[in-house]
C-alpha positions as CSV (number, residue, x, y, z in Angstrom):
1,X,0.0,0.0,0.0
2,X,1.3,3.5,-0.8
3,X,1.8,5.8,2.1
4,X,1.7,9.5,2.6
5,X,2.4,12.0,5.4
6,X,0.3,15.2,5.3
7,X,1.2,18.1,7.7
8,X,-1.6,20.4,8.7
9,X,-4.2,17.7,8.1
10,X,-7.0,19.0,10.4
11,X,-8.5,21.6,8.0
12,X,-8.4,23.2,4.5
13,X,-6.0,21.9,1.9
14,X,-4.4,19.4,4.3
15,X,-7.8,17.9,5.1
16,X,-8.8,17.7,1.5
17,X,-5.4,16.1,0.6
18,X,-6.0,13.4,3.3
19,X,-9.5,12.7,1.9
20,X,-8.3,12.5,-1.7
21,X,-5.4,10.2,-0.8
22,X,-7.5,7.8,1.2
23,X,-10.0,7.7,-1.7
24,X,-7.1,6.6,-3.9
25,X,-6.0,3.8,-1.6
26,X,-3.2,5.4,0.3
27,X,-2.3,4.8,4.0
28,X,-2.2,8.4,5.4
29,X,-0.4,9.8,8.4
30,X,-1.7,13.3,9.2
31,X,-0.3,15.9,11.5
32,X,-2.6,17.8,13.9
33,X,-1.9,20.1,16.8
34,X,-4.6,19.0,19.2
35,X,-6.0,15.7,20.6
36,X,-9.5,16.9,19.7
37,X,-8.5,17.2,16.0
38,X,-6.9,13.8,16.2
39,X,-10.0,12.2,17.6
40,X,-12.3,14.0,15.0
41,X,-10.2,12.8,12.1
42,X,-10.0,9.2,13.5
43,X,-13.8,9.2,13.5
44,X,-14.0,10.8,10.0
45,X,-11.4,8.6,8.5
46,X,-11.6,5.3,10.4
47,X,-9.5,3.2,8.0
48,X,-5.9,3.7,6.9
49,X,-5.5,7.1,8.7
50,X,-3.2,7.7,11.6
51,X,-3.1,11.1,13.3
52,X,0.3,12.4,14.3
53,X,0.0,14.9,17.2
54,X,2.7,17.6,16.9
55,X,3.4,21.2,16.0
56,X,5.8,21.7,13.1
57,X,7.7,24.3,15.1
58,X,8.7,21.6,17.7
59,X,11.7,19.8,16.2
60,X,11.7,17.0,18.9
61,X,8.0,16.3,18.3
62,X,8.6,16.2,14.5
63,X,11.4,13.7,15.0
64,X,9.2,11.6,17.3
65,X,6.5,11.6,14.6
66,X,9.0,10.5,12.0
67,X,10.0,7.6,14.2
68,X,6.3,6.7,14.7
69,X,5.8,6.6,10.9
70,X,8.9,4.6,10.3
71,X,7.8,2.1,12.9
72,X,4.4,1.8,11.4
73,X,5.8,1.3,7.9
74,X,8.3,-1.4,9.0
75,X,10.3,-2.4,5.9
76,X,8.1,-0.3,3.6
77,X,9.1,3.2,2.5
78,X,7.1,6.4,2.6
79,X,5.6,7.2,-0.9
80,X,5.2,10.9,-0.4
81,X,5.2,13.9,1.9
82,X,2.9,16.9,1.7
83,X,4.3,19.8,3.7
84,X,1.0,21.7,4.0
85,X,1.5,23.1,7.6
86,X,3.3,26.4,7.7
87,X,4.8,28.9,10.1
88,X,5.2,32.6,9.9
89,X,8.5,34.2,10.6
90,X,8.7,37.9,10.8
91,X,11.8,39.5,9.4
């Protein structure tokens, strides 16, 4: 099964990407920032979706999520990454 990580999966483009990928048979890992969003997406997408609870500004949490995905995939490799979540840095 092809697999995909989508950051910022709780709403908007990220949410639509998750839905489209699941409809096409992907296993999807989606980052969310709150447990409530994780629970909502688990209910909405009960099959082949795994929420990853982290903020993209937290390097340790991102690394932990990467290890979680690697453990779930085992000997398989990730097919794609959609970096949808963003941060604003004032200059």
